[in-house]
Wavefront OBJ file of the C-alpha trace (Angstrom):
o trace
v 10.584 0.784 23.979
v 8.658 -1.738 26.060
v 9.650 -4.477 23.642
v 13.262 -3.299 23.677
v 13.358 -3.390 27.478
v 12.005 -6.907 27.446
v 14.649 -8.137 25.029
v 17.701 -5.937 25.771
v 19.051 -4.907 29.205
v 17.671 -1.434 29.811
v 16.347 -1.419 26.264
v 19.671 -0.212 24.824
v 22.954 -1.693 23.681
v 25.083 1.087 25.181
v 24.099 2.774 28.467
v 24.533 6.352 27.238
v 21.684 5.832 24.775
v 19.191 5.412 27.618
v 19.392 9.182 28.311
v 18.421 8.667 31.941
v 21.089 11.090 33.107
v 19.216 13.905 31.392
v 15.769 12.941 32.669
v 14.350 11.389 29.505
v 12.178 8.333 29.976
v 12.446 6.904 26.466
v 15.475 7.303 24.185
v 15.338 8.191 20.533
v 14.961 5.286 18.124
v 16.412 6.237 14.755
v 15.001 5.067 11.444
v 17.550 6.609 9.107
v 20.057 9.382 8.637
v 20.980 11.517 5.669
v 23.603 14.232 5.560
v 23.207 16.384 8.659
v 19.847 14.938 9.689
v 18.364 12.073 11.673
v 14.831 10.767 11.352
v 13.244 8.836 14.229
v 10.791 5.967 13.952
v 8.104 8.476 14.943
v 8.880 10.655 11.953
v 10.605 13.510 13.767
v 13.599 15.029 12.004
v 16.614 16.397 13.883
v 19.775 18.237 12.977
v 22.333 15.761 14.251
v 25.261 17.220 16.186
v 26.203 13.801 17.561
v 27.090 12.087 14.297
v 27.509 8.725 16.024
v 29.845 10.436 18.490
v 32.377 11.430 15.909
v 33.082 9.202 12.898
v 30.686 10.697 10.354
v 32.687 13.722 9.312
v 30.972 13.690 5.899
v 27.500 13.084 7.294
v 25.041 10.209 7.341
v 24.794 7.941 4.297
v 27.662 9.761 2.610
v 27.399 8.630 -1.037
v 31.106 7.866 -1.496
v 31.270 5.837 1.696
v 28.057 3.976 0.901
v 29.298 3.115 -2.574
v 32.621 1.870 -1.191
v 30.839 -0.419 1.268
v 28.414 -1.618 -1.399
v 31.307 -2.565 -3.665
v 33.146 -4.325 -0.829
v 30.164 -6.316 0.417
v 29.718 -7.828 -3.029
v 33.081 -9.515 -2.588
v 32.329 -10.907 0.871
v 31.770 -9.653 4.389
v 34.561 -11.344 6.329
v 37.321 -13.807 5.540
v 39.401 -14.379 8.651
v 42.347 -13.687 6.358
v 44.272 -10.637 5.265
v 43.077 -8.282 2.525
v 44.752 -5.569 0.469
v 42.521 -2.870 1.942
v 44.031 -3.485 5.396
v 47.429 -2.548 4.021
v 46.039 0.496 2.228
v 44.272 1.724 5.374
v 47.436 1.214 7.411
v 49.277 3.355 4.840
v 46.739 6.171 5.248
v 47.156 6.100 9.029
v 50.948 6.013 9.033
v 51.061 8.836 6.494
v 48.914 11.048 8.741
v 50.736 10.307 12.016
v 54.560 10.542 11.892
v 54.783 8.794 15.283
v 53.110 5.706 13.802
v 55.403 3.504 11.734
v 53.291 0.376 12.100
v 49.633 -0.029 13.031
v 47.443 -2.945 14.115
v 43.742 -2.858 13.207
v 41.137 -4.119 15.683
v 37.360 -3.872 15.990
v 36.711 -1.060 18.499
v 38.308 1.767 20.430
v 38.014 -0.231 23.635
v 39.960 -3.097 22.083
v 42.582 -0.708 20.740
v 43.160 0.941 24.132
v 43.220 -2.407 25.920
v 45.749 -3.774 23.441
v 47.925 -0.657 23.596
v 48.124 -0.997 27.381
v 49.108 -4.651 27.077
v 51.758 -3.780 24.509
v 53.143 -1.000 26.701
v 53.392 -3.405 29.622
v 55.053 -6.036 27.477
v 57.512 -3.607 25.912
v 58.592 -2.056 29.215
v 58.273 -5.162 31.410
v 56.364 -2.980 33.866
v 52.831 -3.226 35.261
v 51.553 0.138 36.393
v 49.711 2.650 34.219
v 48.824 6.290 34.834
v 45.494 7.650 33.593
v 43.535 10.811 34.245
v 40.168 11.271 35.899
v 37.462 12.141 33.395
v 39.246 10.586 30.410
v 37.540 7.562 28.882
v 39.499 4.784 27.224
v 36.835 2.122 26.815
v 35.570 -0.442 29.279
v 38.570 -2.700 29.802
v 38.851 -3.568 33.503
v 42.183 -1.834 34.173
v 40.893 1.409 32.661
v 37.588 1.485 34.560
v 39.314 2.971 37.574
v 38.588 6.103 39.526
v 40.736 8.060 41.943
v 41.099 6.838 45.496
v 41.319 9.111 48.531
v 43.457 11.791 46.896
v 45.385 12.918 43.806
v 47.957 10.568 42.313
v 46.545 7.526 44.103
v 46.105 3.953 42.986
v 42.705 3.545 41.411
v 39.687 1.710 42.707
v 37.100 -0.030 40.484
v 34.604 2.390 38.964
v 31.942 -0.258 38.384
v 30.687 -3.513 39.788
v 32.262 -6.546 38.163
v 35.782 -5.138 38.090
v 37.927 -6.884 40.716
v 40.120 -4.762 42.929
v 43.174 -6.516 41.555
v 42.360 -5.329 38.028
v 42.801 -1.688 39.011
v 45.492 -2.113 41.646
v 48.179 -1.115 39.142
v 46.239 1.858 37.764
v 47.235 5.294 39.081
v 44.680 8.082 38.635
v 45.479 11.808 38.537
v 43.372 14.897 37.794
v 43.439 15.951 34.151
v 45.597 18.984 33.364
v 47.323 18.727 36.772
v 51.041 18.578 36.008
v 51.981 18.663 39.688
v 49.918 15.563 40.468
v 51.284 13.807 37.387
v 54.854 14.617 38.380
v 54.261 13.337 41.902
v 52.758 10.126 40.545
v 55.719 9.518 38.259
v 58.118 10.289 41.105
v 56.336 7.790 43.345
v 55.561 5.017 40.854
v 57.903 5.777 37.968
v 60.174 2.747 38.245
v 57.209 0.438 37.738
v 55.268 2.675 35.328
v 54.613 1.110 31.931
v 52.759 4.006 30.380
v 50.830 7.219 30.759
v 47.551 7.172 28.819
v 45.548 10.328 28.198
v 42.980 11.873 25.904
v 44.911 14.860 24.541
v 41.600 16.709 24.497
v 39.337 15.322 27.197
v 36.187 14.363 25.340
v 34.310 12.450 28.006
v 33.962 15.256 30.561
v 33.556 18.073 28.090
v 35.733 19.249 25.254
v 38.445 20.243 27.703
v 41.642 21.236 25.887
v 45.012 20.528 27.443
v 46.394 23.306 29.601
v 49.493 24.961 28.153
v 52.443 22.707 28.821
v 50.379 19.741 30.060
v 51.054 17.371 27.182
v 54.645 18.522 26.885
v 55.164 17.793 30.589
v 53.735 14.299 30.181
v 56.153 13.715 27.304
v 59.072 14.807 29.486
v 57.922 12.705 32.453
v 57.689 9.628 30.241
v 61.118 10.259 28.769
v 62.596 10.648 32.246
v 60.947 7.563 33.715
v 61.122 5.194 30.758
v 57.322 4.939 30.547
v 55.540 5.117 27.193
v 53.202 8.000 26.351
v 49.924 6.646 24.957
v 47.646 9.223 23.350
v 44.036 8.095 23.007
v 43.021 9.842 19.789
v 39.767 7.973 19.243
v 37.987 11.343 19.431
v 40.668 13.722 18.153
v 42.335 11.604 15.476
v 41.683 12.854 11.919
v 39.304 15.479 13.326
v 41.012 18.397 15.039
v 43.644 17.876 12.359
v 44.472 15.104 9.917
v 47.286 14.119 12.264
v 45.045 14.545 15.287
v 46.131 16.225 18.492
v 49.727 15.295 17.790
v 49.731 17.575 14.768
v 47.604 20.233 16.434
v 49.681 20.513 19.615
v 53.066 19.381 18.320
v 53.386 16.370 20.623
v 54.785 12.927 19.861
v 53.233 9.749 21.229
v 54.931 6.404 21.714
v 51.617 4.656 21.064
v 48.465 6.096 19.519
v 44.936 4.744 19.922
v 42.466 5.388 17.097
v 38.896 4.440 16.278
v 35.559 5.712 14.976
v 36.479 7.838 11.952
v 39.174 5.351 10.882
v 36.330 3.042 9.861
v 34.166 5.709 8.248
v 31.260 4.846 10.547
v 31.713 1.079 10.624
v 33.151 -0.747 13.672
v 36.921 -0.448 13.854
v 39.817 0.476 16.100
v 43.560 0.787 15.656
v 46.715 1.320 17.654
v 50.175 2.058 16.397
v 53.631 3.331 17.188
v 57.264 2.886 16.250
v 58.325 -0.262 14.447
v 60.475 -1.159 17.434
v 57.541 -1.159 19.851
v 55.018 -2.661 17.449
v 57.396 -5.525 16.651
v 56.699 -6.843 20.126
v 53.228 -7.919 18.940
v 52.495 -11.493 17.882
v 53.232 -13.160 15.531
v 56.727 -11.631 15.508
v 56.852 -10.678 19.190
v 55.826 -11.991 22.586
v 52.753 -9.790 23.239
v 49.616 -11.600 22.145
v 46.726 -9.856 20.412
v 44.254 -11.264 17.898
v 40.784 -10.795 16.424
v 38.755 -12.614 13.789
v 37.091 -9.438 12.518
v 40.170 -7.212 12.784
v 40.608 -5.314 9.521
v 37.105 -6.264 8.408
v 36.778 -5.641 4.651
v 33.659 -3.478 5.002
v 35.166 -1.257 7.695
v 38.428 -0.832 5.795
v 36.537 0.067 2.626
v 34.532 2.730 4.453
v 37.627 3.992 6.227
v 39.558 4.401 2.998
v 36.637 6.269 1.419
v 36.840 8.816 4.240
v 40.547 9.065 5.048
v 41.619 9.551 1.448
v 39.434 12.651 1.204
v 40.915 13.999 4.418
v 44.250 14.388 2.660
v 42.782 17.580 1.178
v 43.576 20.527 3.507
v 40.428 22.260 2.239
v 38.330 19.828 4.291
v 39.799 21.100 7.550
v 39.704 24.690 6.341
v 35.975 24.268 5.795
v 35.506 22.723 9.238
v 37.376 25.661 10.710
v 35.301 28.154 8.760
v 32.025 26.610 9.832
v 33.055 26.426 13.452
v 34.021 30.091 13.513
v 31.048 31.419 11.580
v 28.413 33.343 13.428
v 25.019 31.667 13.994
v 23.302 34.056 11.579
v 25.730 32.927 8.865
v 24.800 29.287 9.442
v 21.142 29.766 8.618
v 17.954 30.921 10.329
v 17.399 30.108 13.971
v 14.692 27.666 14.998
v 11.256 29.257 14.944
v 10.818 29.231 18.719
v 13.331 30.997 20.975
v 12.055 28.798 23.780
v 13.501 25.804 22.029
v 16.512 27.595 20.539
v 18.875 25.011 21.938
v 16.951 22.036 20.616
v 19.185 21.665 17.532
v 16.101 21.016 15.435
v 15.648 21.630 11.779
v 13.481 24.736 11.470
v 9.824 23.852 11.266
v 9.977 20.517 13.067
v 7.378 20.219 15.779
v 9.088 20.618 19.189
v 8.856 17.567 21.400
v 9.822 16.708 24.939
v 12.699 14.570 23.722
v 14.667 17.500 22.302
v 16.245 18.224 25.658
v 17.476 14.683 26.067
v 18.865 14.662 22.558
v 20.766 17.888 23.150
v 22.038 16.747 26.536
v 22.991 13.348 25.142
v 25.132 15.018 22.527
v 26.711 17.279 25.098
v 27.461 14.411 27.459
v 29.021 12.320 24.743
v 31.149 14.645 22.668
v 32.237 17.398 24.870
v 29.949 20.110 26.139
v 28.563 20.660 29.580
v 24.891 21.472 29.169
v 22.655 22.857 31.901
v 19.033 22.004 30.960
v 17.710 24.630 33.371
v 19.903 27.541 32.251
v 20.356 26.311 28.678
v 24.003 27.262 28.623
v 26.896 25.989 26.556
v 30.447 27.003 27.482
v 32.138 29.504 25.220
v 34.958 27.133 24.272
v 32.398 24.681 22.901
v 31.173 27.216 20.366
v 34.422 28.517 18.962
v 37.773 27.391 17.683
v 39.221 24.258 16.167
v 38.122 22.028 19.052
v 34.512 22.549 18.077
v 35.500 22.075 14.444
v 36.129 18.441 15.311
v 32.400 17.964 15.547
v 31.295 20.142 12.632
v 29.075 18.252 10.236
v 28.181 18.332 6.606
v 25.093 20.160 5.445
v 23.230 23.265 6.561
v 23.654 23.159 10.317
v 23.546 25.750 13.006
v 24.570 25.988 16.609
v 21.845 27.797 18.485
v 23.072 30.259 21.047
v 21.575 27.994 23.710
v 20.998 30.676 26.253
v 18.135 32.808 27.397
v 18.200 36.557 27.043
v 20.761 37.986 29.454
v 22.560 34.680 30.241
v 26.331 34.576 30.096
v 28.245 31.634 28.618
v 29.559 29.222 31.189
v 33.323 29.171 30.932
v 33.653 25.832 32.694
v 34.359 22.412 31.280
v 32.000 19.504 30.925
v 30.278 18.438 34.131
l 1 2 3 4 5 6 7 8 9 10 11 12 13 14 15 16 17 18 19 20 21 22 23 24 25 26 27 28 29 30 31 32 33 34 35 36 37 38 39 40 41 42 43 44 45 46 47 48 49 50 51 52 53 54 55 56 57 58 59 60 61 62 63 64 65 66 67 68 69 70 71 72 73 74 75 76 77 78 79 80 81 82 83 84 85 86 87 88 89 90 91 92 93 94 95 96 97 98 99 100 101 102 103 104 105 106 107 108 109 110 111 112 113 114 115 116 117 118 119 120 121 122 123 124 125 126 127 128 129 130 131 132 133 134 135 136 137 138 139 140 141 142 143 144 145 146 147 148 149 150 151 152 153 154 155 156 157 158 159 160 161 162 163 164 165 166 167 168 169 170 171 172 173 174 175 176 177 178 179 180 181 182 183 184 185 186 187 188 189 190 191 192 193 194 195 196 197 198 199 200 201 202 203 204 205 206 207 208 209 210 211 212 213 214 215 216 217 218 219 220 221 222 223 224 225 226 227 228 229 230 231 232 233 234 235 236 237 238 239 240 241 242 243 244 245 246 247 248 249 250 251 252 253 254 255 256 257 258 259 260 261 262 263 264 265 266 267 268 269 270 271 272 273 274 275 276 277 278 279 280 281 282 283 284 285 286 287 288 289 290 291 292 293 294 295 296 297 298 299 300 301 302 303 304 305 306 307 308 309 310 311 312 313 314 315 316 317 318 319 320 321 322 323 324 325 326 327 328 329 330 331 332 333 334 335 336 337 338 339 340 341 342 343 344 345 346 347 348 349 350 351 352 353 354 355 356 357 358 359 360 361 362 363 364 365 366 367 368 369 370 371 372 373 374 375 376 377 378 379 380 381 382 383 384 385 386 387 388 389 390 391 392 393 394 395 396 397 398 399 400 401 402 403 404 405 406 407 408 409 410 411 412
């Protein structure tokens, strides 16, 4: 870690990996992963409930995905030109999402969200966007905004380095607050290009949409002429093959995808109707480009995963695992004291377990109290948790001391 800190800012290439928010001095350094397990450079073995924050629905080093990448890399790693796999991956995406007639591949979720916002602005000839506090859409300047002095206010920069002007057209409302959203659209609607939202808020806990929330956003967009942008980087191909749009019966104007679309390799995508997508260069006037967009390795891995997700049995198995009782998922860890460590049974407990558990919770949707060792009930049951089920013999420890009650709140 000392060498990493000397060579890399903070010793990590993404701030969440530092684990400082959960009181861990040194983050985990991973040597390898296989199936449901991670092995650190120190030789400790963990049951991995993070799975790279979502894309590894078939586990680490999935043989079919590895073989697909191995075959692709033998033909070249990047060309700066189009390949057949890009077209095939686009076909898989459009088949899964009826709202997507055309899709543009990029290299990350951040790039996809940023590009979708630009396209929405270009298509509507409007500037303002509405987002929701607690939802994360990558680190583009306009989306790193937090609420001002009250609900439905213009945003202010959430980090140093973002100029005030970059967020001056970003309106921020509380998530699941239809009244605040309606007021914002009433106030800013004529200049509103789009409403962007995580249909299931994955950055502040796995917080499902309140009944009628998404439907209200759809109606507000229809009434105001704004586009509804659903950020399905977390939910896409996981809570259902067609993501939250299939699960909740909602239609997006633009959809943002990432993570699982590349089978664990860097990728992002955004798509919508042919009419809207035709505004993109080279046929339209909204510019977007990327040398590594549709990278042949990422598309090969993505196809290896998405083609298997056509089988409804995959989601039935995710549902079954998520609803099974802990005793049906295998024996509990040997020590009740460390029952929430998410360790493989028999692994020597270490101080880092708490950070690992908290890091997972912070990243993919569970509020975790390291003092009370409590996970909310909605994080342990239902299809939402199925989105993060993983391959292999895994178990969700009850994560509570004798006599504790589950916390019914969302992610903190």
